[in-house]
C-alpha positions as CSV (number, residue, x, y, z in Angstrom):
1,M,72.4,124.7,136.9
2,S,71.5,123.1,133.6
3,S,70.8,124.3,130.1
4,V,68.7,122.9,127.3
5,L,71.8,122.0,125.4
6,Y,74.1,120.7,128.2
7,D,74.5,120.1,131.9
8,A,76.6,122.6,133.9
9,P,80.0,121.0,134.8
10,G,80.4,119.8,138.3
11,P,83.5,120.2,140.6
12,R,85.4,117.3,139.0
13,A,84.6,118.5,135.5
14,K,85.8,122.0,136.3
15,R,89.1,120.7,137.7
16,R,89.5,118.5,134.6
17,N,88.9,121.4,132.3
18,V,91.4,123.6,134.2
19,L,94.0,120.8,134.0
20,L,93.4,120.3,130.3
21,S,93.7,124.1,129.7
22,V,97.0,124.3,131.6
23,V,98.4,121.3,129.6
24,F,97.3,122.9,126.3
25,V,99.0,126.2,127.2
26,L,102.2,124.5,128.2
27,L,102.3,122.5,125.0
28,L,101.6,125.6,122.9
29,A,104.4,127.4,124.8
30,L,106.8,124.5,124.0
31,V,105.9,124.6,120.3
32,L,106.5,128.3,120.1
33,W,109.8,128.0,121.9
34,W,110.8,125.2,119.5
35,V,109.9,127.4,116.5
36,W,111.8,130.3,118.0
37,Q,114.9,128.1,118.5
38,K,114.8,126.8,115.0
39,M,114.4,130.3,113.5
40,D,117.3,131.5,115.6
41,D,119.5,128.5,114.5
42,K,118.8,129.4,110.9
43,G,119.6,133.0,111.4
44,Q,116.0,134.2,110.7
45,L,115.9,136.4,113.8
46,K,118.7,138.6,112.7
47,W,117.8,142.3,112.9
48,A,119.0,142.8,109.3
49,L,116.2,140.7,108.0
50,W,113.5,142.5,110.0
51,Q,114.9,146.0,109.8
52,P,113.3,146.8,106.3
53,F,109.8,146.6,107.9
54,T,110.7,149.5,110.1
55,T,111.3,151.8,107.1
56,S,108.7,153.5,105.0
57,E,110.1,152.2,101.7
58,A,109.1,148.6,102.4
59,W,105.5,149.6,103.1
60,T,104.9,152.4,100.6
61,T,106.6,150.7,97.7
62,Y,105.5,147.1,98.2
63,L,103.1,146.2,101.0
64,L,100.6,149.0,101.1
65,P,100.0,149.0,97.3
66,G,99.5,145.2,97.5
67,L,97.2,145.6,100.5
68,G,95.2,148.2,98.5
69,N,94.7,145.8,95.6
70,T,93.7,143.0,98.0
71,L,91.1,145.2,99.6
72,K,89.9,146.4,96.2
73,A,89.4,142.9,94.9
74,A,87.8,141.7,98.2
75,A,85.4,144.7,98.3
76,L,84.3,144.3,94.7
77,A,83.7,140.6,95.3
78,M,81.7,141.3,98.5
79,V,79.6,144.0,96.9
80,I,78.6,141.7,94.0
81,A,78.5,138.4,95.7
82,L,76.2,139.4,98.6
83,P,73.2,140.6,96.6
84,L,73.7,137.9,94.0
85,G,73.8,135.2,96.7
86,A,70.6,136.6,98.2
87,V,68.8,136.5,94.8
88,F,69.8,132.9,94.2
89,G,69.0,131.9,97.8
90,I,65.5,133.3,97.5
91,A,65.1,131.8,94.0
92,R,65.9,128.4,95.4
93,M,62.9,128.7,97.7
94,S,60.5,129.7,94.9
95,D,57.2,127.9,94.4
96,H,57.8,127.9,90.6
97,A,60.0,125.0,89.4
98,W,61.2,126.9,86.4
99,I,62.9,129.4,88.8
100,R,63.8,127.0,91.6
101,V,65.5,124.2,89.5
102,P,67.8,126.4,87.4
103,A,68.8,128.5,90.5
104,G,69.6,125.3,92.4
105,A,71.6,123.9,89.4
106,V,73.7,127.1,89.2
107,V,74.3,127.2,92.9
108,E,75.4,123.6,93.2
109,F,77.5,123.8,90.0
110,F,79.6,126.8,91.1
111,R,79.8,125.7,94.8
112,A,81.3,122.4,93.7
113,I,84.2,124.0,91.6
114,P,87.3,125.1,93.5
115,V,87.6,128.9,93.5
116,L,91.1,128.7,92.0
117,L,89.8,126.8,89.0
118,L,87.1,129.5,88.5
119,M,89.8,132.2,88.5
120,L,91.9,130.3,85.9
121,F,88.8,129.8,83.7
122,A,87.9,133.5,84.0
123,M,91.5,134.5,83.2
124,E,91.4,132.4,80.0
125,F,88.0,133.8,79.1
126,Y,89.2,137.4,79.4
127,V,92.3,136.6,77.4
128,R,90.6,134.9,74.5
129,S,87.1,136.4,74.4
130,T,87.2,140.0,75.6
131,G,89.2,143.2,75.0
132,V,90.1,143.7,78.7
133,A,93.5,145.2,79.0
134,S,96.3,142.8,80.1
135,E,97.0,144.8,83.2
136,D,93.4,144.6,84.3
137,R,92.8,140.9,83.6
138,P,94.2,139.5,86.8
139,L,91.9,141.7,88.9
140,Y,88.9,140.8,86.7
141,A,89.7,137.1,86.9
142,V,90.1,137.2,90.7
143,V,86.9,139.1,91.3
144,T,85.0,136.8,88.9
145,G,86.1,133.6,90.5
146,L,85.4,135.0,94.0
147,V,81.9,136.2,93.0
148,L,80.9,132.9,91.3
149,Y,82.0,130.7,94.2
150,N,81.1,132.9,97.2
151,A,77.7,133.9,95.7
152,S,76.7,130.2,95.5
153,V,77.8,129.7,99.1
154,L,76.0,132.8,100.3
155,A,72.9,131.6,98.5
156,E,72.8,128.6,100.8
157,V,73.5,130.8,103.8
158,V,70.5,132.9,102.9
159,R,68.3,129.9,102.3
160,A,69.3,128.3,105.6
161,G,68.7,131.5,107.5
162,V,65.2,132.0,106.2
163,L,64.3,128.4,106.7
164,A,65.5,128.5,110.3
165,L,62.8,131.0,111.2
166,P,59.6,129.6,112.7
167,K,56.9,128.7,110.2
168,G,54.4,130.8,112.2
169,Q,56.1,133.9,110.8
170,T,55.1,133.0,107.2
171,E,51.7,131.7,108.2
172,A,50.9,134.9,110.1
173,A,52.0,137.0,107.1
174,Y,49.7,135.0,104.7
175,A,46.9,135.3,107.2
176,I,46.9,139.1,107.0
177,G,46.9,139.0,103.2
178,L,50.6,139.5,102.3
179,R,51.9,137.9,99.2
180,K,55.0,135.7,99.2
181,G,57.3,138.4,97.9
182,Q,56.0,140.9,100.5
183,T,56.5,138.3,103.2
184,M,60.0,137.5,102.2
185,A,61.1,141.1,101.8
186,G,59.3,142.6,104.7
187,I,59.2,139.9,107.3
188,L,61.5,136.9,106.8
189,L,64.7,138.5,105.4
190,P,64.9,141.3,108.0
191,Q,64.5,138.7,110.8
192,A,67.0,136.3,109.3
193,V,69.8,139.0,109.1
194,T,71.0,138.3,112.6
195,V,70.8,134.5,112.1
196,M,72.8,134.7,108.9
197,L,75.3,137.3,110.0
198,P,78.0,135.1,111.6
199,A,78.0,132.8,108.5
200,I,78.1,135.7,106.2
201,V,81.1,137.3,108.0
202,S,82.9,133.9,107.9
203,Q,82.4,133.9,104.1
204,L,83.6,137.5,103.8
205,V,86.8,136.5,105.7
206,V,87.2,133.7,103.1
207,I,86.9,136.2,100.3
208,V,89.7,138.3,101.8
209,K,92.0,135.3,102.1
210,D,91.2,133.8,98.7
211,T,92.5,136.9,97.0
212,A,96.0,135.5,97.7
213,L,95.3,132.7,95.2
214,G,95.2,135.3,92.4
215,G,98.5,136.7,93.6
216,V,100.2,133.3,93.4
217,M,98.6,131.9,90.2
218,L,97.6,134.9,88.1
219,Q,100.3,137.4,89.1
220,F,97.7,139.7,90.6
221,T,99.6,142.3,92.5
222,D,98.0,141.7,95.8
223,L,99.6,141.7,99.3
224,L,101.1,138.2,98.9
225,N,102.5,139.0,95.4
226,A,104.0,142.2,96.7
227,R,105.6,140.2,99.5
228,G,107.5,138.1,96.9
229,T,108.9,141.2,95.3
230,L,109.9,142.6,98.7
231,A,111.5,139.4,99.7
232,A,113.5,139.2,96.5
233,N,114.9,142.7,97.1
234,Y,115.7,142.3,100.8
235,A,116.4,138.5,100.9
236,N,114.0,138.0,103.9
237,V,111.6,135.4,102.8
238,I,110.6,134.0,106.2
239,P,110.2,137.4,107.9
240,S,108.2,138.7,105.0
241,F,105.8,135.7,105.2
242,I,105.3,136.3,108.9
243,V,104.7,140.1,108.5
244,V,102.1,139.4,105.7
245,A,100.4,136.8,107.8
246,I,100.1,139.3,110.7
247,V,98.6,141.8,108.3
248,F,96.0,139.3,107.1
249,I,95.2,138.4,110.8
250,L,94.7,142.0,111.7
251,L,92.6,142.6,108.7
252,N,90.3,139.7,109.3
253,L,90.2,140.5,113.0
254,A,89.0,144.0,112.2
255,L,86.3,142.5,109.9
256,T,85.0,140.1,112.5
257,T,85.1,142.7,115.3
258,F,83.0,145.1,113.2
259,A,80.6,142.2,112.4
260,S,80.3,141.3,116.1
261,W,79.5,145.0,117.0
262,L,76.9,145.1,114.2
263,E,75.3,141.9,115.3
264,G,75.1,143.1,118.9
265,R,73.6,146.4,117.7
266,L,71.0,144.5,115.7
267,R,70.1,142.3,118.5
268,R,69.7,145.2,120.9
269,S,67.4,147.0,118.5
270,K,64.9,144.1,118.6
271,R,63.6,145.3,115.3
272,G,63.6,143.1,112.3
273,T,66.3,140.8,113.6
274,G,64.5,137.7,114.7
275,T,65.8,138.2,118.3
276,V,64.2,136.0,120.9
277,L,62.9,138.2,123.7
278,G,63.5,137.2,127.3
279,A,60.8,136.9,130.0
280,E,61.3,140.4,131.3
281,D,61.2,141.9,127.8
282,A,58.0,140.0,127.0
283,E,56.4,141.2,130.3
284,E,57.2,144.8,129.5
285,L,55.7,144.5,126.0
286,N,52.6,142.8,127.4
287,A,52.2,145.6,130.0
288,A,52.6,148.2,127.4
289,E,49.9,146.6,125.2
290,I,47.5,146.3,128.2
291,Q,48.0,150.0,129.1
292,G,47.5,151.0,125.4
293,S,44.2,149.0,125.4
294,F,42.9,150.7,128.5
295,A,43.9,154.1,127.1
296,T,42.1,153.4,123.9
297,G,39.0,152.3,125.7
298,A,39.0,155.4,127.9
299,G,39.1,157.7,124.9
300,G,35.9,156.3,123.6
301,N,37.4,154.9,120.4
302,I,36.1,151.4,121.1
303,P,32.3,151.1,121.1
């Protein structure tokens, strides 16, 4: 059985794939065993180093407040960057050069600068040019850097998602008299949501992880920064890194799981998602249209 993109593997290819999978699993198991042995030799598996994470003090005093600040910064950056990126992505497709060119310059400029550098610039700006309180500056700087960088990346995601739609969608909208703004808002963007969703979620995961840069460089009291204080008090540097890494993995896994559920729901709805219908779905729709035509004719509405 073949596909448009690739040929189905034959018996030899299947055996080779199984063999490679087994070899990979064995190598991974060996690496994990080696890491375990090294940690055991260095005394990093002693219960005294891991026991603090079983108490409420380590979580309520250090990790949970840091996690709350991480989620706060990430949420603010997402809420601001998503609509801002959509605006700049649409502006880059404008027919007017005075809109398209400046929008493209802004997007390319901020996309080319590392997000950490944007955070540092924002921090200096808030210190020298604003009256923001010193305890709030790290949060403001982290959110500003995340918004400027990720909005520019999301602008390209939006533009690519809209351009990936068939040109017939735009031509049909113009044929029935819709303006470009109406076509974009009512036809193209709703259909491009499903196309863009995986890339958008990937960028949201990046936002969550990049909050850690503020904890390291700007003393923003996020999860990673709180880990440093916890490790200084309990002298468990390696275990604290492992626990925080697991928290980040679970957090991003929850985000991607929710996005997968949302994408599946949008695709099942077949309304405003750009979903390609299968042969059975198309036949059902055609049958419904034919029945509706006969019913209309029977009612005498058609002369």
